[in-house]
N, CA and C atoms as an extended XYZ file, in Angstrom:
216
Properties=species:S:1:pos:R:3:atomname:S:1:resname:S:1:resid:I:1 pbc="F F F"
N        23.921       -5.989        2.126 N   MET     1
C        23.683       -7.391        1.854 CA  MET     1
C        22.657       -7.500        0.734 C   MET     1
N        22.978       -8.233       -0.282 N   ASN     2
C        22.049       -8.485       -1.374 CA  ASN     2
C        21.425       -9.857       -1.182 C   ASN     2
N        20.111       -9.876       -1.127 N   THR     3
C        19.399      -11.127       -0.972 CA  THR     3
C        18.395      -11.244       -2.101 C   THR     3
N        18.468      -12.301       -2.820 N   ILE     4
C        17.487      -12.569       -3.871 CA  ILE     4
C        16.823      -13.887       -3.531 C   ILE     4
N        15.507      -13.830       -3.383 N   LEU     5
C        14.758      -15.032       -3.032 CA  LEU     5
C        14.161      -15.653       -4.278 C   LEU     5
N        14.318      -16.931       -4.411 N   ASP     6
C        13.650      -17.662       -5.479 CA  ASP     6
C        12.268      -18.010       -4.942 C   ASP     6
N        11.318      -17.111       -5.156 N   MET     7
C         9.995      -17.237       -4.551 CA  MET     7
C         9.301      -18.542       -4.910 C   MET     7
N         9.574      -19.056       -6.077 N   GLY     8
C         8.948      -20.299       -6.499 CA  GLY     8
C         9.393      -21.505       -5.682 C   GLY     8
N        10.538      -21.394       -5.023 N   ARG     9
C        11.051      -22.519       -4.253 CA  ARG     9
C        10.669      -22.442       -2.782 C   ARG     9
N        10.149      -21.298       -2.352 N   LEU    10
C         9.788      -21.138       -0.950 CA  LEU    10
C         8.416      -21.732       -0.668 C   LEU    10
N         8.274      -22.260        0.526 N   THR    11
C         6.955      -22.728        0.950 CA  THR    11
C         6.113      -21.510        1.333 C   THR    11
N         4.826      -21.721        1.481 N   ARG    12
C         3.937      -20.634        1.888 CA  ARG    12
C         4.381      -20.054        3.235 C   ARG    12
N         4.757      -20.919        4.151 N   THR    13
C         5.214      -20.481        5.472 CA  THR    13
C         6.482      -19.637        5.347 C   THR    13
N         7.409      -20.067        4.511 N   GLU    14
C         8.649      -19.307        4.317 CA  GLU    14
C         8.373      -17.950        3.693 C   GLU    14
N         7.427      -17.890        2.757 N   LYS    15
C         7.066      -16.610        2.128 CA  LYS    15
C         6.456      -15.662        3.152 C   LYS    15
N         5.570      -16.186        3.990 N   LEU    16
C         4.951      -15.356        5.028 CA  LEU    16
C         6.000      -14.865        6.023 C   LEU    16
N         6.923      -15.723        6.368 N   ARG    17
C         7.999      -15.350        7.285 CA  ARG    17
C         8.867      -14.245        6.669 C   ARG    17
N         9.155      -14.371        5.382 N   ALA    18
C         9.957      -13.361        4.688 CA  ALA    18
C         9.217      -12.023        4.644 C   ALA    18
N         7.921      -12.075        4.385 N   MET    19
C         7.122      -10.844        4.372 CA  MET    19
C         7.154      -10.175        5.737 C   MET    19
N         7.011      -10.953        6.784 N   GLU    20
C         7.020      -10.415        8.142 CA  GLU    20
C         8.368       -9.767        8.454 C   GLU    20
N         9.447      -10.412        8.061 N   GLU    21
C        10.774       -9.848        8.314 CA  GLU    21
C        10.967       -8.546        7.540 C   GLU    21
N        10.512       -8.524        6.291 N   LEU    22
C        10.610       -7.297        5.500 CA  LEU    22
C         9.810       -6.172        6.146 C   LEU    22
N         8.597       -6.477        6.565 N   TRP    23
C         7.742       -5.462        7.183 CA  TRP    23
C         8.382       -4.917        8.460 C   TRP    23
N         8.920       -5.798        9.286 N   GLN    24
C         9.578       -5.353       10.517 CA  GLN    24
C        10.772       -4.466       10.204 C   GLN    24
N        11.528       -4.800        9.184 N   ASP    25
C        12.690       -4.008        8.812 CA  ASP    25
C        12.276       -2.642        8.273 C   ASP    25
N        11.236       -2.626        7.456 N   ILE    26
C        10.747       -1.356        6.911 CA  ILE    26
C        10.249       -0.451        8.031 C   ILE    26
N         9.551       -1.007        8.986 N   ASN    27
C         9.009       -0.216       10.090 CA  ASN    27
C        10.099        0.400       10.957 C   ASN    27
N        11.247       -0.234       11.059 N   LYS    28
C        12.354        0.316       11.842 CA  LYS    28
C        12.826        1.644       11.261 C   LYS    28
N        12.698        1.809        9.967 N   ALA    29
C        13.252        2.972        9.277 CA  ALA    29
C        12.197        4.042        8.980 C   ALA    29
N        11.056        4.013        9.656 N   ASP    30
C        10.000        4.996        9.379 CA  ASP    30
C        10.488        6.431        9.482 C   ASP    30
N        11.324        6.725       10.460 N   ASP    31
C        11.789        8.092       10.646 CA  ASP    31
C        12.770        8.522        9.564 C   ASP    31
N        13.302        7.576        8.809 N   GLU    32
C        14.242        7.896        7.739 CA  GLU    32
C        13.532        8.278        6.445 C   GLU    32
N        12.257        7.972        6.333 N   TYR    33
C        11.528        8.207        5.097 CA  TYR    33
C        10.620        9.422        5.236 C   TYR    33
N        10.820       10.378        4.380 N   GLN    34
C         9.965       11.549        4.356 CA  GLN    34
C         8.969       11.396        3.209 C   GLN    34
N         7.709       11.536        3.533 N   SER    35
C         6.687       11.472        2.505 CA  SER    35
C         6.885       12.645        1.550 C   SER    35
N         6.775       12.413        0.246 N   PRO    36
C         6.987       13.512       -0.705 CA  PRO    36
C         5.912       14.589       -0.557 C   PRO    36
N         6.268       15.810       -0.892 N   GLU    37
C         5.358       16.943       -0.748 CA  GLU    37
C         4.057       16.733       -1.540 C   GLU    37
N         4.162       16.135       -2.735 N   TRP    38
C         2.966       15.936       -3.553 CA  TRP    38
C         1.955       15.030       -2.855 C   TRP    38
N         2.444       14.111       -2.038 N   HIS    39
C         1.552       13.182       -1.351 CA  HIS    39
C         0.680       13.933       -0.343 C   HIS    39
N         1.291       14.840        0.403 N   GLY    40
C         0.528       15.656        1.342 CA  GLY    40
C        -0.498       16.514        0.628 C   GLY    40
N        -0.120       17.051       -0.527 N   LYS    41
C        -1.044       17.884       -1.309 CA  LYS    41
C        -2.255       17.072       -1.753 C   LYS    41
N        -2.012       15.873       -2.269 N   VAL    42
C        -3.104       15.007       -2.716 CA  VAL    42
C        -4.025       14.656       -1.546 C   VAL    42
N        -3.443       14.337       -0.397 N   LEU    43
C        -4.260       14.006        0.768 CA  LEU    43
C        -5.121       15.191        1.199 C   LEU    43
N        -4.563       16.403        1.196 N   ARG    44
C        -5.335       17.596        1.555 CA  ARG    44
C        -6.465       17.836        0.563 C   ARG    44
N        -6.185       17.664       -0.736 N   GLU    45
C        -7.214       17.852       -1.763 CA  GLU    45
C        -8.346       16.847       -1.579 C   GLU    45
N        -8.001       15.630       -1.289 N   ARG    46
C        -9.022       14.596       -1.104 CA  ARG    46
C        -9.844       14.845        0.157 C   ARG    46
N        -9.205       15.361        1.196 N   GLU    47
C        -9.941       15.677        2.418 CA  GLU    47
C       -10.942       16.800        2.167 C   GLU    47
N       -10.532       17.813        1.403 N   VAL    48
C       -11.435       18.914        1.062 CA  VAL    48
C       -12.612       18.385        0.254 C   VAL    48
N       -12.338       17.540       -0.738 N   ALA    49
C       -13.402       16.967       -1.568 CA  ALA    49
C       -14.358       16.137       -0.726 C   ALA    49
N       -13.828       15.385        0.207 N   LEU    50
C       -14.661       14.557        1.073 CA  LEU    50
C       -15.538       15.429        1.977 C   LEU    50
N       -14.936       16.440        2.582 N   ASN    51
C       -15.674       17.319        3.489 CA  ASN    51
C       -16.727       18.169        2.778 C   ASN    51
N       -16.498       18.479        1.505 N   SER    52
C       -17.452       19.299        0.755 CA  SER    52
C       -18.561       18.465        0.123 C   SER    52
N       -18.431       17.144        0.202 N   GLY    53
C       -19.434       16.268       -0.396 CA  GLY    53
C       -19.174       15.964       -1.860 C   GLY    53
N       -18.065       16.485       -2.405 N   ALA    54
C       -17.732       16.237       -3.807 CA  ALA    54
C       -17.182       14.823       -4.011 C   ALA    54
N       -16.827       14.181       -2.921 N   ASP    55
C       -16.292       12.825       -2.981 CA  ASP    55
C       -16.856       12.039       -1.806 C   ASP    55
N       -16.744       10.719       -1.883 N   GLU    56
C       -17.249        9.887       -0.799 CA  GLU    56
C       -16.423        8.619       -0.698 C   GLU    56
N       -16.506        7.979        0.459 N   PHE    57
C       -15.829        6.708        0.645 CA  PHE    57
C       -16.576        5.628       -0.120 C   PHE    57
N       -15.821        4.656       -0.608 N   VAL    58
C       -16.390        3.516       -1.309 CA  VAL    58
C       -15.955        2.271       -0.544 C   VAL    58
N       -16.866        1.352       -0.271 N   PRO    59
C       -16.450        0.114        0.404 CA  PRO    59
C       -15.345       -0.587       -0.390 C   PRO    59
N       -14.391       -1.145        0.322 N   TRP    60
C       -13.230       -1.771       -0.314 CA  TRP    60
C       -13.644       -2.834       -1.329 C   TRP    60
N       -14.621       -3.635       -1.005 N   GLU    61
C       -15.054       -4.681       -1.945 CA  GLU    61
C       -15.569       -4.061       -3.241 C   GLU    61
N       -16.305       -2.955       -3.145 N   ASP    62
C       -16.801       -2.267       -4.343 CA  ASP    62
C       -15.646       -1.690       -5.155 C   ASP    62
N       -14.676       -1.124       -4.468 N   ALA    63
C       -13.512       -0.550       -5.161 CA  ALA    63
C       -12.746       -1.633       -5.912 C   ALA    63
N       -12.541       -2.785       -5.278 N   LYS    64
C       -11.830       -3.880       -5.947 CA  LYS    64
C       -12.603       -4.354       -7.173 C   LYS    64
N       -13.920       -4.440       -7.046 N   LYS    65
C       -14.747       -4.876       -8.178 CA  LYS    65
C       -14.596       -3.899       -9.346 C   LYS    65
N       -14.654       -2.607       -9.043 N   THR    66
C       -14.510       -1.582      -10.084 CA  THR    66
C       -13.149       -1.687      -10.757 C   THR    66
N       -12.109       -1.849       -9.973 N   LEU    67
C       -10.748       -1.964      -10.545 CA  LEU    67
C       -10.607       -3.198      -11.409 C   LEU    67
N       -11.200       -4.301      -10.966 N   ARG    68
C       -11.131       -5.528      -11.776 CA  ARG    68
C       -11.855       -5.342      -13.108 C   ARG    68
N       -13.000       -4.662      -13.078 N   GLU    69
C       -13.745       -4.428      -14.312 CA  GLU    69
C       -12.983       -3.528      -15.267 C   GLU    69
N       -12.260       -2.571      -14.750 N   ARG    70
C       -11.476       -1.655      -15.588 CA  ARG    70
C       -10.319       -2.364      -16.282 C   ARG    70
N        -9.830       -3.430      -15.684 N   THR    71
C        -8.656       -4.099      -16.250 CA  THR    71
C        -9.002       -5.271      -17.158 C   THR    71
N       -10.274       -5.489      -17.381 N   LYS    72
C       -10.677       -6.591      -18.269 CA  LYS    72
C       -10.446       -6.231      -19.719 C   LYS    72
């Protein structure tokens, strides 16, 4: 089934409802999706960096601020 939504014509409630339906549908198929090998490698590398002190967590608000500044 091909569905194309004209997002500009939907109300906020309809958009939220559509997002919820999409999320529920995506979650049904979790077992069908295999994470790519490179993703696991990146996660392992980041865990090592975090555990060794070479990296650290950044509060989400700080991360968003940094990203916004980079895109100016």
